C-alpha positions as CSV (number, residue, x, y, z in Angstrom):
1,M,71.9,157.0,131.1
2,T,73.5,160.1,132.4
3,P,76.1,160.7,135.2
4,A,73.1,161.7,137.6
5,D,71.0,159.4,137.0
6,L,73.7,156.7,137.6
7,S,73.9,158.1,141.2
8,S,70.2,158.0,141.8
9,T,70.0,154.1,140.4
10,V,72.8,153.2,142.7
11,A,71.1,154.8,145.5
12,R,67.6,153.0,144.6
13,A,69.4,149.6,144.4
14,V,70.7,150.0,148.1
15,R,67.0,150.8,149.1
16,R,65.5,147.6,147.6
17,A,68.6,145.4,148.5
18,V,67.4,146.5,152.2
19,E,63.7,145.8,151.6
20,D,64.1,142.5,149.5
21,G,66.7,141.3,152.6
22,E,69.7,141.0,150.5
23,L,71.1,143.6,152.9
24,P,70.4,143.4,156.7
25,A,67.6,145.3,158.0
26,G,68.7,148.7,159.6
27,T,71.2,149.3,156.4
28,G,71.8,152.9,156.4
29,V,70.4,154.1,152.5
30,P,72.4,156.9,151.9
31,E,70.6,160.1,150.4
32,R,73.1,160.7,148.1
33,V,75.6,158.5,146.6
34,V,78.8,159.9,145.4
35,V,79.4,159.0,141.8
36,E,82.7,160.3,140.4
37,R,84.6,160.0,137.2
38,T,87.3,157.1,137.1
39,R,90.8,158.2,137.6
40,P,93.4,157.7,134.6
41,G,94.2,154.2,134.9
42,G,91.4,153.0,136.9
43,V,88.4,150.7,135.4
44,G,85.3,151.8,133.5
45,D,83.6,155.6,133.1
46,Y,82.3,156.2,136.8
47,A,83.2,154.7,140.2
48,T,81.5,155.1,143.6
49,P,82.7,154.1,147.3
50,V,78.8,153.5,148.0
51,A,79.4,149.9,149.5
52,F,81.9,151.4,151.8
53,Q,79.6,153.8,153.6
54,V,76.7,151.4,153.6
55,A,79.1,148.9,155.4
56,K,79.6,151.0,157.8
57,T,76.1,150.8,159.0
58,V,75.9,147.1,159.6
59,G,79.6,146.3,160.3
60,S,79.5,144.2,157.0
61,A,82.5,143.9,154.6
62,P,82.4,146.2,151.9
63,R,83.1,143.8,149.4
64,H,80.2,141.9,150.3
65,V,77.7,144.8,150.2
66,A,79.7,145.7,146.6
67,D,78.9,142.2,145.4
68,V,75.1,142.7,146.2
69,L,74.6,145.9,144.5
70,A,76.7,144.7,141.6
71,R,74.5,142.2,140.9
72,R,71.2,144.2,141.1
73,L,72.8,147.2,138.5
74,A,73.8,144.8,136.2
75,A,70.8,144.3,134.6
76,E,70.1,147.9,134.4
77,P,69.2,149.7,131.1
78,G,72.1,152.1,130.2
79,L,74.8,150.0,131.7
80,D,77.4,148.0,129.6
81,R,79.4,146.6,132.8
82,V,79.5,146.8,136.4
83,E,82.7,145.9,137.9
84,I,84.1,145.7,141.5
85,T,87.6,146.6,142.2
86,G,89.9,146.9,145.5
87,A,88.2,146.0,148.6
88,G,84.6,147.3,147.1
89,F,84.6,150.2,144.9
90,L,81.9,149.8,142.1
91,N,83.1,150.9,138.3
92,F,80.4,151.7,135.7
93,T,80.8,151.7,132.2
94,L,77.9,153.5,130.4
95,A,76.2,152.2,127.3
96,P,76.5,154.4,124.3
97,R,74.0,157.4,124.5
98,G,73.0,159.4,121.3
99,G,74.1,162.9,121.2
100,A,70.9,164.1,119.7
101,G,68.6,163.6,122.8
102,L,71.3,164.9,125.5
103,V,71.6,168.0,123.1
104,A,67.4,168.2,123.0
105,E,67.3,168.0,126.5
106,V,69.7,170.8,127.2
107,L,68.3,173.2,124.7
108,S,64.5,172.6,126.1
109,R,65.6,172.8,130.1
110,G,67.9,175.6,129.0
111,A,69.5,177.3,132.0
112,R,67.7,175.0,134.4
113,Y,69.3,172.0,132.8
114,G,71.4,170.5,135.5
115,Y,68.9,171.2,138.3
116,A,67.1,168.9,140.5
117,D,63.2,168.7,140.1
118,D,62.9,170.0,143.2
119,A,65.0,172.8,142.6
120,L,63.9,176.1,144.9
121,E,63.5,179.5,143.3
122,A,66.2,182.1,144.3
123,E,65.6,184.7,146.9
124,P,67.1,187.9,147.5
125,F,70.0,187.9,149.8
126,C,70.4,190.2,152.9
127,W,73.9,191.3,154.2
128,A,75.0,192.5,157.3
129,P,76.8,196.0,156.1
130,T,80.2,194.5,157.4
131,A,80.2,191.2,155.0
132,G,83.1,191.9,153.0
133,F,83.0,191.4,149.2
134,R,84.6,187.7,148.9
135,Q,82.2,186.4,151.9
136,R,79.2,187.6,149.8
137,A,80.1,186.0,146.6
138,V,81.3,182.6,147.9
139,H,78.1,182.6,150.0
140,E,75.9,183.8,147.0
141,A,77.1,180.9,144.9
142,V,76.9,178.5,147.2
143,V,73.1,179.3,147.9
144,R,72.4,179.6,144.5
145,I,74.0,176.1,143.5
146,L,72.2,174.5,146.7
147,R,69.3,175.8,145.4
148,S,69.8,174.3,142.2
149,Q,69.9,170.9,143.8
150,G,67.0,171.3,145.9
151,G,68.8,172.2,149.1
152,E,68.0,175.5,150.6
153,G,71.3,176.4,152.1
154,P,71.9,179.3,154.6
155,Q,68.9,181.5,154.9
156,D,71.1,184.6,156.6
157,G,73.6,186.8,155.0
158,G,76.4,185.4,157.1
159,A,79.8,184.9,156.4
160,A,80.6,181.4,154.6
161,P,82.9,179.6,157.2
162,G,87.0,179.5,156.4
163,V,86.5,182.2,153.5
164,A,90.4,183.2,153.5
165,P,89.9,187.5,153.2
166,V,91.6,189.4,150.3
167,A,94.5,191.2,150.4
168,R,93.1,194.3,149.4
169,R,90.2,196.3,150.4
170,D,86.4,194.9,148.7
171,G,86.2,198.7,147.2
172,D,89.7,198.5,145.5
173,V,89.1,195.1,144.3
174,V,85.9,195.9,142.7
175,A,86.9,199.3,141.3
176,A,90.1,197.7,139.8
177,Y,88.8,195.0,138.2
178,G,85.3,195.0,137.9
179,R,82.5,193.0,139.8
180,D,82.3,189.9,137.5
181,A,86.1,189.6,137.1
182,A,86.5,189.9,140.8
183,T,83.9,187.5,141.5
184,W,85.6,184.7,139.3
185,A,88.9,185.4,141.0
186,V,87.4,184.6,144.5
187,L,85.5,181.7,143.1
188,C,88.3,179.8,141.3
189,V,90.0,178.9,144.2
190,P,88.8,177.1,147.3
191,A,87.4,179.2,150.4
192,R,90.3,178.5,152.7
193,E,93.0,179.7,150.0
194,T,93.7,183.3,149.3
195,P,92.5,184.7,145.6
196,Q,95.0,186.2,143.4
197,F,94.5,189.5,141.5
198,G,96.4,190.8,139.1
199,P,97.0,192.3,135.0
200,P,96.6,188.5,134.1
201,L,92.9,189.0,135.1
202,L,92.1,191.5,132.6
203,V,94.1,190.0,129.8
204,Q,91.4,189.7,126.7
205,D,92.5,186.6,125.2
206,E,92.3,182.9,125.7
207,S,95.1,183.1,128.2
208,S,92.5,184.2,130.8
209,E,90.1,181.8,132.1
210,F,87.4,184.3,133.0
211,F,88.0,186.0,129.2
212,L,87.7,182.5,127.7
213,V,84.3,181.1,129.5
214,R,82.8,184.4,128.5
215,Y,84.2,184.4,125.0
216,A,83.1,181.0,124.6
217,H,79.5,181.6,125.5
218,A,79.8,184.6,122.9
219,R,81.1,182.7,120.2
220,A,78.3,180.1,120.5
221,K,75.5,183.0,120.0
222,A,77.7,184.4,117.2
223,L,77.7,180.8,115.4
224,G,73.6,181.1,115.9
225,R,74.0,184.5,114.4
226,G,76.0,183.5,111.6
227,A,73.6,180.2,111.0
228,A,70.5,182.8,110.5
229,R,72.2,184.8,108.0
230,L,72.7,181.7,106.5
231,G,69.5,180.7,106.4
232,F,69.4,177.7,108.6
233,H,69.0,176.9,112.5
234,A,70.1,174.5,114.9
235,E,68.5,170.9,115.1
236,P,70.1,168.1,117.6
237,G,71.1,165.2,115.8
238,E,74.0,162.7,115.3
239,V,77.3,165.1,115.5
240,D,80.3,164.2,113.8
241,A,83.4,165.5,115.2
242,P,86.1,168.1,114.2
243,G,89.4,166.6,112.6
244,P,92.6,168.3,111.9
245,A,92.5,171.9,110.6
246,G,88.7,172.3,111.2
247,A,88.0,169.1,109.0
248,T,85.3,166.9,110.2
249,A,85.4,163.1,110.3
250,A,81.6,162.2,109.1
251,G,80.0,159.6,111.3
252,A,82.6,159.9,114.2
253,P,81.1,161.1,117.5
254,A,82.1,164.5,119.3
255,P,82.7,162.6,122.5
256,A,84.5,165.6,124.5
257,L,81.4,167.9,124.3
258,L,78.8,165.5,124.7
259,R,80.5,163.9,128.0
260,L,81.2,167.5,129.7
261,L,77.5,168.2,128.6
262,A,76.2,164.7,130.5
263,E,78.6,165.3,133.3
264,Y,77.1,169.0,134.1
265,P,74.4,167.8,136.5
266,L,77.0,165.8,138.4
267,V,79.5,169.0,138.5
268,L,76.5,170.7,140.2
269,E,75.3,168.2,142.7
270,A,79.2,167.7,143.6
271,A,79.4,171.3,144.0
272,A,76.4,171.6,146.4
273,H,77.4,168.7,148.4
274,R,80.9,170.0,149.1
275,R,79.8,173.8,149.1
276,A,82.7,174.0,146.4
277,P,81.7,177.0,143.5
278,E,85.5,176.0,142.3
279,R,84.4,172.6,141.0
280,L,82.0,174.4,138.9
281,V,84.7,177.0,138.0
282,R,86.9,174.0,136.5
283,F,84.5,172.8,134.6
284,L,83.4,175.9,132.9
285,V,86.8,176.1,131.7
286,A,87.0,172.5,130.6
287,L,83.7,173.2,128.3
288,A,84.7,176.2,127.1
289,D,88.3,174.9,125.7
290,E,86.1,172.1,124.0
291,L,83.6,174.5,122.6
292,L,86.3,176.8,121.2
293,D,87.6,174.0,119.5
294,F,84.9,172.7,118.0
295,Q,83.1,176.1,116.6
296,H,85.4,175.9,113.7
297,C,83.4,173.1,112.0
298,V,79.9,174.3,113.0
299,L,79.3,176.7,110.0
300,P,79.5,175.7,106.4
301,K,82.7,176.6,104.6
302,G,83.3,178.4,101.2
303,D,80.5,176.7,98.7
304,E,79.7,174.3,101.1
305,K,76.0,174.1,101.4
306,P,74.1,174.2,105.3
307,S,72.8,170.2,105.6
308,A,71.9,168.4,108.6
309,A,75.5,167.7,109.7
310,H,75.8,171.8,110.3
311,R,72.2,171.9,112.0
312,A,73.3,169.2,114.5
313,R,76.8,170.7,115.0
314,L,75.1,174.1,115.7
315,A,72.6,172.8,117.9
316,L,75.6,171.1,120.1
317,A,77.4,174.4,119.8
318,E,74.1,176.1,121.2
319,A,73.5,173.6,124.0
320,A,77.3,174.3,125.4
321,G,76.7,177.9,125.3
322,T,73.5,177.1,127.3
323,V,75.3,175.5,129.8
324,L,78.1,177.9,130.1
325,A,75.3,180.7,130.7
326,G,74.0,178.6,133.4
327,G,76.8,178.2,135.2
328,L,78.0,181.3,135.0
329,A,74.6,182.4,136.5
330,L,75.3,180.3,139.5
331,L,78.2,182.0,140.1
332,G,76.8,185.3,139.9
333,I,78.9,186.3,136.5
334,D,77.4,187.6,133.7
335,A,77.5,185.9,130.0
336,P,77.5,188.6,127.5
337,D,76.1,187.5,124.0
338,C,79.1,189.6,122.3
339,L,82.5,190.0,123.8
């Protein structure tokens, strides 16, 4: 079970509990269940406050609602454990999932991995001449993310509400930093905060998050080219993890990259729900960091011959690169193959 599957599974459990009379008739069934990564020190992998949301509609105690839902969810395949904490928070521990299936799903869906099944095709934007660069960048990113999750979003070119203006004139910002870098700067902070421009934005090393994410995508592409020269290609399989100094621990999972790939649909859903492209930005930085750490074990070294392990690692790296490209496209930023 993926995190996105978990959200729909919980919503379905609420609906069936109402249909079977375990929750009172008239209980509001939420269209969307917020499922988020458990905070440090918490219980399980993911948690949701949905019991509080449901309890408000019927005047019931959140703990009672949580008890009903926990009993139903305990038997769901893909869940190892369901626990209740506090006054009614549901906490979930997911059953281990093989990485091969997840990587294959990402590669097969390509840039549309993480999209809802009813995602809408993008349409051209029409802007009033007075709309500023930041207003356009935020609005367009929000609409693209909303459409990826099946929502239409605002149809006009009006300014996104609560967007703080940039300190410099739009033309100066784009001319000084380029459209992609300027877009990154205005999307990496919440809409009500003022974006920061300066020389660090153009630094061509991993101290710049803008460079880091695009560079990680370029490295994924370079790994594919290197593998082709060595006569092998990507093939999803169970992946071992890089150890000290780039060595690998045979049979050990690569949990960080796989966890992030699994969480990507949930990140898009949350970014759409909150109209917050900065959430996607933060995710892409984390994914890029992990991919750049992982890249060193992908290709054979020295006299080492390409093996099933190398093919599986390459598939994982290419899947991470696919998600980086898809996420950047939603933000309106180019993902170059070489950098």
